[in-house]
C-alpha positions as CSV (number, residue, x, y, z in Angstrom):
1,M,71.3,10.4,71.5
2,H,68.0,9.0,72.8
3,P,67.6,5.4,71.7
4,D,64.2,6.0,70.2
5,L,65.5,9.0,68.2
6,E,68.2,6.8,66.7
7,R,65.6,4.2,65.8
8,V,63.2,6.6,64.2
9,I,66.0,8.0,62.0
10,E,66.9,4.4,61.0
11,L,63.2,3.6,60.5
12,Q,62.8,6.5,58.1
13,E,65.8,5.4,56.1
14,A,64.2,1.9,55.9
15,D,60.9,3.4,54.7
16,R,62.7,5.5,52.2
17,K,64.5,2.5,50.8
18,I,61.3,0.5,50.7
19,A,59.6,3.3,48.7
20,D,62.5,3.7,46.3
21,L,62.6,-0.1,45.7
22,A,58.8,-0.2,45.2
23,S,59.1,2.6,42.6
24,Q,61.9,0.7,40.8
25,I,59.8,-2.5,40.8
26,E,56.7,-0.8,39.6
27,A,58.6,0.9,36.7
28,I,60.1,-2.3,35.3
29,P,57.0,-3.8,33.7
30,S,56.5,-0.5,31.7
31,Q,60.1,-0.6,30.7
32,I,59.7,-4.1,29.4
33,K,56.5,-3.2,27.6
34,K,58.2,-0.1,26.0
35,M,61.1,-2.3,24.8
36,E,58.8,-4.9,23.4
37,E,56.7,-2.2,21.7
38,E,59.9,-0.7,20.1
39,L,60.9,-4.2,18.8
40,N,57.4,-4.8,17.5
41,A,57.4,-1.4,15.8
42,F,60.8,-2.3,14.1
43,L,59.4,-5.7,13.0
44,H,56.2,-4.1,11.7
45,A,58.1,-1.5,9.8
46,H,60.3,-4.2,8.3
47,E,57.4,-6.3,7.2
48,E,55.6,-3.3,5.8
49,R,58.5,-2.4,3.7
50,R,58.9,-5.9,2.5
51,S,55.2,-5.9,1.6
52,R,55.5,-2.6,-0.2
53,L,58.5,-3.9,-2.1
54,G,56.6,-7.0,-3.2
55,A,53.7,-4.7,-4.3
56,N,56.1,-2.4,-6.1
57,Q,57.6,-5.4,-8.1
58,K,54.1,-6.6,-9.1
59,E,53.1,-3.1,-10.2
60,R,56.2,-2.9,-12.4
61,R,55.4,-6.3,-13.9
62,D,51.8,-5.2,-14.6
63,L,53.0,-1.9,-16.2
64,E,55.5,-3.8,-18.3
65,G,52.7,-6.1,-19.4
66,E,50.6,-3.0,-20.3
67,I,53.5,-1.8,-22.5
68,Q,53.6,-5.1,-24.3
69,V,49.8,-5.0,-25.0
70,I,50.2,-1.4,-26.3
71,R,53.1,-2.3,-28.5
72,S,51.1,-5.2,-30.0
73,K,48.4,-2.7,-30.8
74,I,50.9,-0.3,-32.3
75,S,52.4,-3.1,-34.4
76,K,48.9,-4.0,-35.6
77,H,48.1,-0.4,-36.5
78,K,51.3,-0.1,-38.5
79,D,50.4,-3.2,-40.4
80,Q,47.0,-1.6,-41.1
81,L,48.7,1.5,-42.6
82,Y,49.3,-0.5,-45.8
83,E,45.6,-1.3,-46.0
84,V,44.0,2.2,-45.7
85,K,42.4,3.6,-48.8
86,T,42.5,7.4,-48.1
87,N,44.8,10.0,-46.7
88,E,42.3,10.8,-44.0
89,Q,42.3,7.2,-42.9
90,Y,46.1,7.2,-43.0
91,R,46.4,10.3,-40.8
92,T,43.9,8.9,-38.4
93,M,45.8,5.7,-38.0
94,L,49.1,7.7,-37.5
95,H,47.3,9.8,-34.8
96,E,46.3,6.6,-33.0
97,I,49.8,5.2,-33.2
98,E,51.2,8.5,-31.7
99,G,48.6,8.3,-28.9
100,E,49.6,4.7,-28.0
101,E,53.3,5.7,-28.1
102,E,52.5,8.6,-25.7
103,K,50.9,6.1,-23.4
104,I,54.0,4.0,-23.4
105,R,56.2,7.0,-22.5
106,K,54.0,7.8,-19.6
107,I,54.0,4.2,-18.4
108,E,57.8,4.1,-18.7
109,D,58.1,7.3,-16.6
110,L,55.9,5.6,-14.0
111,I,58.1,2.5,-14.1
112,L,61.2,4.7,-13.5
113,E,59.4,6.2,-10.4
114,K,58.6,2.7,-9.2
115,M,62.2,1.6,-9.7
116,S,63.5,4.6,-7.7
117,E,61.0,3.7,-4.9
118,A,62.1,0.1,-5.1
119,E,65.8,1.0,-4.6
120,D,65.0,2.9,-1.5
121,L,62.8,0.1,-0.2
122,E,65.4,-2.5,-1.0
123,K,68.0,-0.5,1.0
124,H,65.8,-0.3,4.0
125,V,64.8,-4.0,3.8
126,H,68.4,-5.1,3.5
127,D,69.5,-2.9,6.4
128,A,66.7,-4.1,8.6
129,A,67.3,-7.7,7.7
130,A,70.9,-7.3,8.8
131,R,69.8,-5.8,12.1
132,L,66.9,-8.2,12.7
133,E,68.6,-10.9,14.7
134,G,70.6,-8.4,16.6
135,E,67.5,-6.5,17.6
136,R,65.7,-9.7,18.7
137,A,68.8,-10.8,20.7
138,R,69.1,-7.3,22.3
139,G,65.4,-7.4,23.3
140,T,65.8,-10.9,24.9
141,T,68.9,-9.8,26.8
142,E,67.4,-6.6,28.0
143,K,64.2,-8.3,29.1
144,K,66.3,-10.8,31.1
145,R,68.3,-8.0,32.6
146,L,65.2,-6.1,33.7
147,E,63.6,-9.3,35.1
148,A,66.8,-10.0,37.1
149,E,66.8,-6.4,38.3
150,R,63.2,-6.7,39.4
151,G,64.0,-10.0,41.3
152,A,66.9,-8.3,43.1
153,A,64.8,-5.3,43.9
154,E,62.0,-7.5,45.3
155,S,64.6,-9.4,47.5
156,A,66.1,-6.1,48.7
157,R,62.6,-4.8,49.5
158,R,61.7,-7.9,51.6
159,E,65.0,-7.4,53.5
160,A,64.2,-3.7,54.1
161,E,60.6,-4.6,55.2
162,W,62.0,-7.1,57.7
163,R,64.4,-4.4,58.9
164,R,61.6,-2.0,59.3
165,Q,59.5,-4.5,61.3
166,A,62.5,-5.0,63.7
167,L,63.0,-1.3,64.1
168,A,59.3,-0.6,64.7
169,A,59.1,-3.4,67.2
170,A,62.1,-1.9,69.1
171,L,60.5,1.5,69.3
172,S,58.5,2.6,72.3
173,E,54.7,2.8,71.5
174,P,54.5,6.6,71.9
175,A,57.6,7.1,69.6
176,L,56.1,4.8,67.0
177,R,52.7,6.6,67.0
178,L,54.5,9.9,66.8
179,Y,56.6,8.8,63.9
180,E,53.6,7.3,62.0
181,R,51.5,10.3,62.5
182,A,54.2,12.7,61.2
183,R,54.9,10.4,58.3
184,K,51.2,10.2,57.3
185,A,50.8,14.0,57.6
186,R,54.1,15.2,56.1
187,G,55.6,12.3,54.2
188,V,59.0,12.9,55.7
189,A,58.7,12.4,59.5
190,V,62.2,13.0,60.8
191,V,64.3,16.0,59.8
192,P,67.5,17.7,61.1
193,V,67.7,21.1,62.6
194,V,69.5,23.4,60.2
195,D,70.9,26.7,61.5
196,G,68.4,26.7,64.4
197,S,65.4,26.0,62.1
198,C,63.3,22.9,61.3
199,G,64.7,21.1,58.3
200,G,61.2,20.4,57.1
201,C,59.2,23.6,57.3
202,H,62.2,25.9,57.9
203,V,60.5,27.7,60.9
204,L,63.0,29.0,63.4
205,L,62.9,27.1,66.7
206,R,62.5,28.9,70.1
207,P,65.8,28.9,72.0
208,Q,64.5,26.5,74.6
209,A,63.2,24.1,72.0
210,Y,66.5,24.4,70.1
211,N,68.5,23.5,73.2
212,E,66.3,20.6,74.0
213,V,66.8,19.2,70.5
214,R,70.5,19.7,70.8
215,S,70.6,17.7,74.0
216,S,69.1,14.7,72.2
217,S,67.9,13.4,75.5
218,E,64.4,12.9,74.3
219,I,62.3,13.0,71.2
220,R,61.2,16.5,70.3
221,T,58.9,17.7,67.5
222,C,58.7,20.9,65.5
223,E,56.0,23.1,67.1
224,S,55.0,24.3,63.6
225,C,54.8,21.1,61.4
226,G,55.0,18.3,63.9
227,R,58.0,16.5,62.4
228,I,60.5,14.8,64.7
229,L,63.7,16.8,65.0
230,Y,67.3,15.7,65.5
231,Y,70.4,17.7,65.9
232,I,73.5,17.6,63.7
233,Q,76.4,19.7,64.9
234,S,77.2,22.4,62.4
235,A,80.6,23.9,61.5
236,V,79.6,27.1,63.3
237,D,78.7,25.1,66.5
238,K,82.0,23.2,66.3
239,A,83.9,26.4,65.9
240,A,82.1,28.0,68.9
241,E,82.8,25.0,71.1
242,G,86.5,25.1,70.0
243,T,86.6,28.8,71.0
244,R,85.1,28.0,74.4
245,V,87.7,25.3,75.0
246,V,90.6,27.6,74.1
247,M,89.3,30.3,76.4
């Protein structure tokens, strides 16, 4: 194989590795941010439930205080029953007592609802409190892992970039220009010939062009897409050569 052809294949592998590592490095900050957002969301939900639980307990105390006030009023009304002069006044006072007792029943129902809500909140608060330190430790460990992964990827990218520089310097100027032009235009600059066709655009090569690529004595490009071509011996070619040898 022509030395420049070997080098452009290696150069493309270096470029692919650099691109892969760059994508990996670029993705890590967003991964760290997402992890921190998830932890903050967990902490926020925990604090919100604790706040709601505290508010629930205050509301229940306030409602219980209302009941005490109403019971005091009922007690006062019952004492006044012995002081009324007429049946009409007596019935009016009884009606007021019944109204106050109905208020107590409604408030007690509301307290029961608050108690049920508090049970659910207490469960969530207790579960979150038990997980809290673990979630924080997990976040710290995961952040350190991602930062170490980024450091390793940056080191590997530098090595790949040095490798690329060395390969580019070793290429002939025409071969390097050809490679860079194809890479800029097509993304993938070097492709194999597959079943007599360009591995990039899949256009069938002319027999002469195919034979020239097979010889690997010089750099050849696809007449259709401009990519640099190289030949990999297929199973069919190997079988044909084996047949020729036997004959």
